[in-house]
BAVEXNU-230033 format. One line per field, with one value per residue: residue number from 1; residue in three letters; x, y, z of N, C-alpha, C, O, CB in turn. Coordinates in steps of 0.1 Angstrom, whole numbers, plus 5000, padded with zeros to 4 digits. Glycine has a CB too. Example, Ala and Ser with C-alpha at 12.3 -4.5 7.8 and 13.67 -1.06 7.14 Angstrom:
n: (1,2)
res: (ALA,SER)
n_x: (5132,5128)
n_y: (4943,4978)
n_z: (5078,5071)
ca_x: (5123,5137)
ca_y: (4955,4989)
ca_z: (5078,5071)
c_x: (5132,5129)
c_y: (4967,5000)
c_z: (5078,5079)
o_x: (5142,5134)
o_y: (4967,5011)
o_z: (5085,5080)
cb_x: (5113,5141)
cb_y: (4955,4994)
cb_z: (5090,5057)
// end
This chain:
n: (1,2,3,4,5,6,7,8,9,10,11,12,13,14,15,16,17,18,19,20,21,22,23,24,25,26,27,28,29,30,31,32,33,34,35,36,37,38,39,40,41,42,43,44,45,46,47,48,49,50,51,52,53,54,55,56,57,58,59,60,61,62,63,64,65,66,67,68,69,70,71,72,73,74,75,76,77,78,79,80,81,82,83)
res: (MET,ASP,ASN,ALA,ASP,ILE,GLY,THR,VAL,ARG,ARG,LEU,ASN,GLU,LEU,LEU,ASP,SER,GLU,ARG,GLU,ALA,ARG,LYS,LEU,ALA,GLU,ALA,ARG,ALA,ASP,GLN,PHE,ALA,LYS,GLU,ARG,ASN,GLU,LEU,ALA,ALA,THR,VAL,GLY,ARG,LEU,GLU,GLY,LYS,ILE,GLU,ALA,LEU,THR,SER,GLN,VAL,GLY,GLN,LEU,THR,ASP,ARG,VAL,THR,ALA,GLN,SER,GLU,GLU,ILE,ALA,ARG,LEU,ARG,GLY,LYS,LEU,GLY,GLY,ALA,SER)
n_x: (1087,1080,1059,1075,1100,1096,1090,1115,1131,1119,1124,1152,1156,1146,1164,1187,1180,1178,1205,1217,1206,1217,1244,1244,1238,1260,1280,1273,1277,1304,1313,1306,1321,1346,1345,1343,1367,1385,1378,1386,1413,1421,1415,1433,1457,1454,1454,1480,1495,1488,1498,1525,1529,1522,1541,1564,1558,1558,1585,1597,1586,1596,1623,1622,1613,1635,1655,1645,1645,1672,1679,1666,1680,1705,1699,1691,1715,1730,1716,1720,1748,1750,1742)
n_y: (5497,5463,5436,5413,5424,5437,5414,5402,5420,5420,5394,5394,5412,5397,5376,5391,5400,5375,5367,5387,5381,5356,5362,5378,5359,5342,5359,5363,5338,5335,5355,5344,5321,5333,5345,5323,5310,5330,5328,5302,5304,5321,5304,5283,5297,5303,5277,5269,5285,5275,5249,5254,5264,5242,5224,5236,5233,5205,5201,5213,5198,5173,5178,5182,5156,5141,5152,5146,5118,5113,5123,5104,5081,5088,5090,5064,5051,5062,5051,5024,5023,5029,5008)
n_z: (7802,7801,7812,7814,7818,7842,7858,7857,7870,7895,7902,7902,7923,7944,7945,7951,7977,7990,7988,8003,8028,8032,8033,8055,8075,8072,8080,8107,8117,8112,8129,8154,8154,8155,8180,8197,8191,8201,8228,8233,8228,8249,8270,8266,8270,8297,8307,8300,8316,8341,8339,8337,8363,8378,8369,8380,8407,8409,8404,8427,8447,8441,8446,8474,8482,8474,8490,8515,8513,8512,8537,8553,8546,8556,8584,8589,8584,8606,8627,8622,8625,8651,8666)
ca_x: (1091,1069,1057,1087,1111,1092,1092,1129,1136,1114,1132,1166,1156,1144,1177,1196,1176,1182,1220,1220,1203,1227,1257,1243,1239,1274,1288,1270,1284,1319,1316,1304,1333,1358,1343,1346,1382,1392,1376,1395,1427,1423,1415,1446,1467,1453,1459,1494,1500,1486,1507,1538,1529,1522,1554,1573,1555,1563,1600,1600,1582,1606,1635,1619,1613,1649,1662,1640,1650,1686,1679,1662,1691,1715,1695,1692,1730,1734,1710,1727,1761,1750,1738)
ca_y: (5484,5454,5427,5404,5432,5439,5401,5399,5429,5415,5381,5398,5418,5386,5369,5400,5399,5362,5367,5395,5374,5345,5368,5382,5347,5337,5368,5361,5325,5338,5363,5334,5312,5341,5347,5310,5309,5339,5323,5290,5309,5326,5293,5277,5306,5301,5264,5269,5291,5266,5238,5259,5265,5228,5218,5241,5227,5191,5201,5216,5186,5163,5182,5179,5142,5137,5156,5138,5104,5114,5124,5091,5072,5092,5086,5049,5048,5065,5041,5011,5024,5031,4995)
ca_z: (7807,7800,7823,7815,7825,7856,7865,7858,7880,7907,7905,7906,7937,7954,7946,7959,7991,7994,7989,8014,8040,8033,8037,8069,8084,8072,8088,8121,8120,8113,8142,8165,8154,8160,8194,8203,8189,8210,8241,8234,8229,8263,8279,8264,8277,8312,8310,8299,8329,8352,8336,8342,8378,8384,8366,8390,8420,8409,8406,8441,8455,8438,8453,8488,8484,8473,8502,8527,8512,8516,8552,8559,8544,8566,8597,8590,8585,8619,8635,8619,8630,8666,8672)
c_x: (1079,1069,1069,1098,1108,1094,1106,1135,1132,1122,1146,1166,1154,1157,1187,1193,1180,1197,1224,1218,1213,1240,1256,1244,1253,1283,1286,1277,1299,1322,1315,1317,1345,1357,1348,1361,1389,1390,1385,1409,1430,1423,1428,1457,1466,1458,1474,1501,1499,1495,1521,1539,1530,1535,1565,1571,1560,1578,1604,1597,1592,1619,1634,1619,1627,1657,1658,1645,1665,1688,1676,1673,1702,1712,1695,1706,1734,1728,1717,1741,1761,1747,1750)
c_y: (5475,5445,5417,5411,5434,5426,5398,5408,5424,5403,5385,5404,5407,5378,5378,5399,5386,5361,5376,5388,5363,5351,5373,5370,5342,5346,5366,5348,5327,5346,5353,5325,5320,5343,5334,5307,5317,5333,5311,5294,5314,5314,5285,5284,5304,5287,5262,5275,5282,5254,5242,5259,5251,5221,5223,5235,5212,5191,5204,5204,5174,5165,5179,5164,5136,5140,5148,5123,5103,5115,5111,5081,5075,5088,5071,5045,5051,5054,5027,5011,5025,5018,4987)
c_z: (7806,7811,7825,7822,7839,7864,7867,7869,7894,7912,7909,7920,7947,7956,7954,7973,7997,7997,8001,8027,8043,8038,8052,8079,8084,8080,8103,8125,8121,8126,8154,8166,8159,8175,8202,8202,8199,8225,8243,8236,8243,8272,8278,8271,8292,8316,8309,8311,8340,8351,8341,8357,8384,8381,8377,8403,8420,8410,8420,8450,8453,8445,8468,8491,8483,8485,8514,8526,8516,8531,8559,8558,8554,8580,8599,8591,8600,8629,8634,8625,8645,8673,8677)
o_x: (1068,1077,1072,1105,1117,1099,1110,1143,1139,1126,1152,1176,1160,1161,1195,1202,1185,1202,1233,1226,1217,1247,1265,1250,1258,1291,1295,1282,1305,1332,1323,1322,1353,1367,1355,1367,1399,1400,1391,1417,1441,1432,1434,1465,1477,1465,1480,1511,1508,1501,1528,1549,1537,1540,1573,1580,1565,1584,1613,1605,1595,1625,1643,1625,1631,1664,1666,1648,1669,1696,1682,1676,1708,1720,1699,1709,1742,1735,1719,1746,1771,1750,1748)
o_y: (5479,5445,5414,5406,5432,5426,5393,5403,5424,5401,5379,5402,5408,5375,5372,5399,5385,5356,5372,5389,5360,5345,5371,5372,5338,5341,5367,5347,5322,5343,5355,5323,5315,5342,5334,5302,5312,5334,5309,5288,5311,5314,5281,5278,5302,5285,5255,5269,5281,5249,5234,5255,5249,5214,5215,5231,5208,5183,5198,5201,5167,5156,5174,5160,5128,5132,5144,5117,5093,5108,5107,5074,5066,5082,5066,5035,5043,5049,5020,5001,5021,5016,4977)
o_z: (7810,7820,7836,7830,7848,7876,7877,7877,7903,7923,7919,7928,7958,7967,7962,7982,8008,8007,8008,8037,8054,8047,8059,8089,8094,8087,8111,8136,8131,8132,8163,8177,8166,8182,8212,8212,8205,8232,8254,8243,8248,8282,8288,8277,8298,8326,8317,8316,8348,8361,8347,8362,8393,8389,8381,8410,8430,8417,8425,8459,8462,8451,8475,8501,8491,8491,8522,8536,8522,8537,8569,8567,8560,8587,8610,8599,8605,8638,8644,8630,8651,8685,8682)
cb_x: (1096,1070,1044,1091,1113,1077,1085,1136,1131,1099,1132,1171,1144,1133,1183,1195,1161,1178,1226,1212,1189,1229,1260,1229,1229,1279,1285,1255,1281,1323,1305,1292,1336,1358,1329,1339,1386,1386,1361,1392,1430,1412,1403,1449,1465,1438,1452,1499,1493,1471,1507,1541,1517,1511,1559,1571,1540,1559,1605,1592,1568,1609,1638,1605,1604,1656,1660,1625,1648,1694,1670,1649,1696,1717,1681,1686,1738,1729,1695,1728,1768,1739,1730)
cb_y: (5486,5446,5418,5399,5445,5443,5390,5402,5444,5412,5372,5408,5428,5376,5367,5414,5401,5351,5372,5408,5368,5337,5380,5389,5336,5337,5383,5359,5314,5346,5374,5326,5307,5355,5350,5298,5312,5353,5319,5281,5320,5336,5283,5275,5320,5303,5254,5277,5304,5260,5234,5273,5272,5220,5222,5257,5227,5185,5212,5228,5181,5162,5197,5185,5135,5143,5171,5138,5100,5125,5136,5086,5073,5108,5092,5043,5057,5079,5039,5008,5036,5041,4987)
cb_z: (7822,7786,7821,7801,7818,7857,7856,7845,7878,7906,7893,7896,7938,7948,7932,7953,7992,7984,7976,8014,8039,8020,8028,8071,8078,8057,8085,8123,8110,8101,8143,8164,8140,8152,8198,8196,8174,8209,8243,8222,8218,8266,8275,8249,8273,8316,8301,8286,8332,8352,8322,8336,8383,8377,8352,8391,8423,8395,8397,8445,8452,8423,8451,8492,8473,8460,8505,8527,8497,8509,8557,8552,8530,8565,8600,8577,8576,8624,8632,8604,8624,8670,8663)
// end
């Protein structure tokens, strides 16, 4: 092997090391993105559950307000009829 061959092999090894490092960094970034995606998916799931609970509460409160409004109207009718 002459000096040119040795230089070529050395350069190829440097390029290989560089590519390995780049791949390692890319995999670390991909892992971080996957972790963040999973955390966001879990957060979205929790928020969906909270939205469902709040929607149910709003429905129940709407029913109560409607019933109370009807009761108020009925009592006003009684008061108006009693005068």
